[in-house]
C-alpha positions in Angstrom: 52.9 11.6 -2.8 55.0 12.8 0.4 54.1 13.1 4.1 55.1 16.3 6.2 58.6 15.3 6.7 59.4 14.9 3.0 59.4 11.3 3.0 58.0 9.8 -0.5 55.1 7.5 0.1 55.1 4.7 -2.4 54.4 1.3 -0.6 51.0 0.3 0.6 50.4 -2.8 2.9 46.9 -4.3 2.6 45.0 -6.2 5.0 42.3 -8.3 3.3 41.3 -10.0 6.6 41.7 -9.9 10.5 41.3 -13.7 10.6 44.3 -16.0 11.4 44.7 -19.6 11.7 47.7 -19.4 14.2 47.6 -17.9 17.7 51.4 -16.6 17.6 52.3 -15.7 21.2 53.6 -12.3 20.2 50.4 -11.4 18.0 47.4 -12.5 19.4 46.2 -14.3 22.9 46.0 -17.8 22.8 42.0 -17.7 23.1 42.1 -15.7 19.9 40.1 -12.3 19.4 36.6 -11.5 18.3 36.6 -11.5 14.4 35.3 -8.5 12.7 31.9 -9.0 10.9 32.2 -9.5 7.6 30.0 -6.7 6.3 32.5 -4.4 7.7 35.4 -5.8 5.8 36.3 -4.2 2.2 35.0 -6.0 -0.6 37.6 -6.8 -3.4 36.2 -4.2 -5.7 36.4 -1.5 -2.9 40.0 -2.7 -2.2 40.9 -2.1 -5.9 39.4 1.2 -5.9 41.4 2.6 -2.9 44.6 0.9 -4.6 44.0 2.5 -7.8 43.7 6.0 -6.2 46.9 5.6 -4.2 48.8 4.1 -7.3 47.7 7.3 -9.1 49.2 9.3 -6.3 52.5 7.5 -6.4 52.1 4.0 -4.7 54.1 1.1 -7.0 54.6 -1.5 -4.4 52.0 -3.4 -2.6 51.6 -6.3 -0.3 48.7 -8.1 0.9 48.8 -9.2 4.1 45.9 -10.2 7.1 45.7 -11.9 9.5 46.2 -14.6 7.4 45.5 -13.6 3.5 45.3 -17.0 2.5 42.0 -17.6 4.5 40.2 -14.9 2.3 38.1 -16.8 -0.2 39.3 -16.1 -4.0 42.2 -14.2 -3.0 43.7 -14.9 -6.8 40.5 -12.6 -8.0 41.7 -9.6 -6.1 45.3 -10.1 -7.5 44.2 -10.2 -11.0 42.0 -6.9 -10.2 45.3 -5.2 -8.7 47.2 -6.4 -11.8 45.2 -4.2 -14.1 46.4 -1.0 -12.4 49.5 -0.1 -14.4 51.3 1.8 -11.7 51.9 -1.3 -9.6 55.3 -2.7 -10.3 55.4 -5.2 -7.4 52.6 -7.3 -5.9 53.7 -9.2 -2.7 51.8 -11.4 -0.1 52.7 -11.9 3.6 51.6 -15.7 4.9 52.1 -18.0 7.7 52.6 -20.5 5.0 50.2 -23.0 6.1 48.0 -22.7 2.7 50.8 -21.8 0.4 51.4 -25.2 -0.9 47.6 -25.1 -1.8 47.7 -21.7 -3.5 51.3 -20.8 -4.6 50.8 -21.8 -8.4 47.5 -20.0 -8.6 48.9 -16.8 -6.9 51.8 -16.8 -9.2 49.6 -17.3 -11.9 47.4 -14.4 -11.0 50.3 -12.0 -10.6 52.1 -12.4 -7.4 55.7 -11.6 -7.6 57.0 -12.8 -4.5 56.0 -14.1 -0.9 57.2 -13.5 2.8 56.7 -16.4 4.9 56.5 -16.0 9.0 58.4 -18.9 10.3 59.7 -18.8 14.2 60.9 -22.2 14.3 62.2 -25.3 12.6 61.3 -27.4 15.1 57.8 -29.0 14.9 57.4 -28.8 18.7 58.7 -25.3 19.3 56.6 -24.4 16.2 53.5 -25.5 18.0 54.3 -23.7 21.3 54.8 -20.6 19.5 51.8 -20.4 17.3 49.9 -22.8 19.4 48.9 -24.9 16.4 51.2 -27.7 14.6 52.3 -27.4 11.0 55.8 -26.5 10.6 55.9 -29.3 7.8 53.1 -27.6 6.0 55.1 -24.3 5.8 58.2 -25.8 4.5 56.4 -27.4 1.6 54.7 -24.1 0.8 57.9 -22.5 0.7 59.6 -24.9 -1.5 56.5 -25.0 -3.8 56.7 -21.2 -3.8 60.3 -21.1 -5.0 59.5 -23.6 -7.6 56.6 -21.5 -9.0 59.0 -18.4 -9.4 57.5 -16.6 -6.2 61.1 -15.2 -5.6 62.9 -13.7 -3.6 61.3 -15.9 -1.0 61.8 -14.2 2.5 61.5 -15.9 6.0 60.5 -13.8 8.7 61.8 -15.0 12.2 60.6 -12.9 15.3 63.3 -13.7 17.9 62.6 -14.5 21.2 64.7 -15.3 23.9 64.2 -18.7 25.5 61.9 -19.8 22.6 63.8 -19.8 19.2 67.1 -17.8 19.7 68.7 -21.1 19.9 67.8 -21.7 16.4 69.6 -18.7 14.7 72.3 -20.8 13.4 69.9 -23.4 11.9 67.8 -20.5 10.4 70.9 -19.0 8.7 72.2 -22.3 7.4 69.3 -22.2 5.0 70.6 -19.5 3.1 73.6 -21.8 2.3 71.0 -24.5 0.6 68.2 -22.1 -0.6 68.2 -18.7 -2.5 66.2 -17.6 0.2 66.4 -14.5 2.7 66.0 -15.2 6.3 65.2 -12.0 8.1 65.4 -11.7 11.9 63.0 -9.4 13.6 63.3 -7.7 16.8 60.4 -8.5 19.1 58.1 -5.7 19.2 55.7 -5.0 22.3 52.2 -5.1 20.7 49.6 -7.3 22.4 48.5 -6.6 25.8 49.6 -9.7 27.2 52.9 -9.4 25.3 56.0 -11.3 26.3 58.0 -9.2 28.9 61.3 -7.2 28.2 63.5 -10.3 29.1 62.4 -12.1 25.9 64.1 -9.3 23.6 66.9 -9.9 21.6 68.5 -7.0 19.8 69.7 -7.4 16.1 73.4 -6.3 17.1 73.3 -9.8 19.4 71.9 -11.6 16.6 74.7 -10.5 14.2 77.3 -11.3 16.8 75.9 -14.8 17.5 75.8 -15.4 13.6 79.5 -14.5 13.2 80.4 -17.6 14.8 79.3 -19.4 11.5 81.6 -17.3 9.6 82.3 -13.6 8.2 79.2 -11.6 7.4 79.7 -9.9 4.1 77.4 -6.8 4.1 75.0 -6.8 1.2 73.2 -4.1 -0.6 70.8 -3.4 -3.4 68.4 -6.4 -2.8 65.1 -6.4 -4.2 62.4 -5.3 -1.9 64.9 -5.1 0.8 62.8 -2.2 3.0 63.9 -1.7 6.4 66.2 -4.8 6.8 70.3 -4.6 6.8 71.6 -7.7 4.8 74.6 -10.0 5.1 75.6 -13.2 3.2 77.7 -16.3 4.8 80.5 -17.3 2.7 79.3 -19.4 -0.2 75.7 -19.0 0.4 73.1 -18.5 -2.0 70.7 -16.4 0.1 71.1 -13.6 2.6 70.7 -12.8 6.3 68.8 -9.9 7.4 67.9 -8.4 10.5 65.0 -5.8 10.9 65.6 -3.3 14.0 62.5 -1.5 15.1 63.8 -0.8 18.5 67.4 -0.9 18.5 68.0 0.8 15.2 65.0 2.7 14.1 64.3 3.4 10.5 61.4 5.8 10.7 63.4 8.5 8.7 63.2 6.5 5.7 59.4 5.1 6.1 58.0 4.9 2.8 54.9 2.9 3.7 51.2 3.2 4.9 48.8 0.3 5.8 45.1 -0.3 4.5 43.2 -2.3 7.3 40.5 -4.8 6.6 38.0 -2.3 7.4 39.2 0.3 5.3 41.3 2.6 7.8 44.4 4.0 6.3 46.7 3.7 8.9 49.9 6.1 8.8 51.9 4.6 11.3 52.2 0.6 12.7 52.7 2.0 16.2 50.5 5.1 16.3 46.7 5.9 16.1 46.9 8.2 13.5 45.0 7.4 10.4 41.9 8.2 8.4 38.5 6.4 7.5 38.3 5.4 3.9 35.5 2.8 3.8 32.8 5.1 4.7 33.4 7.9 2.2 33.7 5.2 -0.3 30.2 3.5 0.6 28.9 6.8 0.6 29.6 7.6 -2.9 32.9 9.6 -2.9 34.6 9.2 -6.3 38.2 8.9 -7.1 39.2 12.4 -6.8 37.6 12.9 -3.5 39.1 9.8 -2.1 42.7 11.0 -3.4 42.1 14.4 -1.5 41.5 12.7 1.7 44.5 10.2 1.3 46.8 13.2 0.2 45.6 15.3 3.2 46.1 12.3 5.6 49.9 12.3 4.5 50.1 15.6 6.7 49.5 13.5 10.0 51.7 10.8 9.4 54.1 10.8 12.6 57.7 11.5 12.4 58.6 8.3 14.3 57.0 5.8 16.3 57.0 5.8 20.0 58.3 1.7 20.8 61.5 3.2 22.5 59.7 4.8 25.3 59.3 3.0 28.5 56.0 0.6 28.5 55.4 1.7 25.1 52.1 -0.2 23.3 50.2 1.2 20.2 47.1 2.1 22.2 44.1 -0.2 21.8 45.7 -2.7 19.3 45.5 -6.1 20.7 46.6 -8.3 17.9 49.0 -7.5 14.8 45.9 -9.3 12.9 43.8 -6.2 13.4 46.2 -3.9 11.7 48.0 -6.0 8.9 51.5 -6.2 10.2 
């Protein structure tokens, strides 16, 4: 399956819920948002039908997201459904980690290969300030248990915010000496209506320059599931350091992904309104061939690039990353 620009689309991110138990300052207003009514959310059986159609069109990598996906009841049941799709070679999960210790073992048994954990501070005080909730200790416990359960490689996603957590770059990087983890520093993106101002932005080039104070950074290639990240390794480190640069170094030319929202909209670019509704055709009786035709035709409207580098860019009506699945 290819889009109009010849890019192979083989990666699908599936949001299973818009609900989240954190209120991170770059993602959602402190007071939260109105949750989508449950009857509008795709049932697991509906998700499995859509994923199977997309797998038959060429998707082989799948990531379950939210909101916070571990808030959705019986999530391992969905994983077991998806594991029956032979084309899927990799099923991953993105989580904020608060519930990971509770579910890591059963997720691994159900068929999840690996997890990404969003963690923006190692300090209990700063964690609570950024996420408006406590819990950094629970997140760390969850990561260690996930590693023990074979959910590997474990990746930590850190959104770098000047004046909030950019003084912790070295502490995060040092985790890669102790653990075989991949710590990825992500540039702040202007997503929410009340997003942080431009003064909070820290470029990946600045991150790399500051990390070089810890020692020489050796470029690393061919990491499993590396996606758009550029990776480096500190001397003697077990893990790796990555940077993801949607603003300073666009990776649109190699984009291989699309997203399925919790309400069944196939979103073709995280920062664009382009997409098609799959829920209604499915609920009105569309069969696999009809769904595949809709999906294939949708690839023609996948944008060539996002518009985040434009002044005052913001993805339209999106008010929270939880609404589109990250």
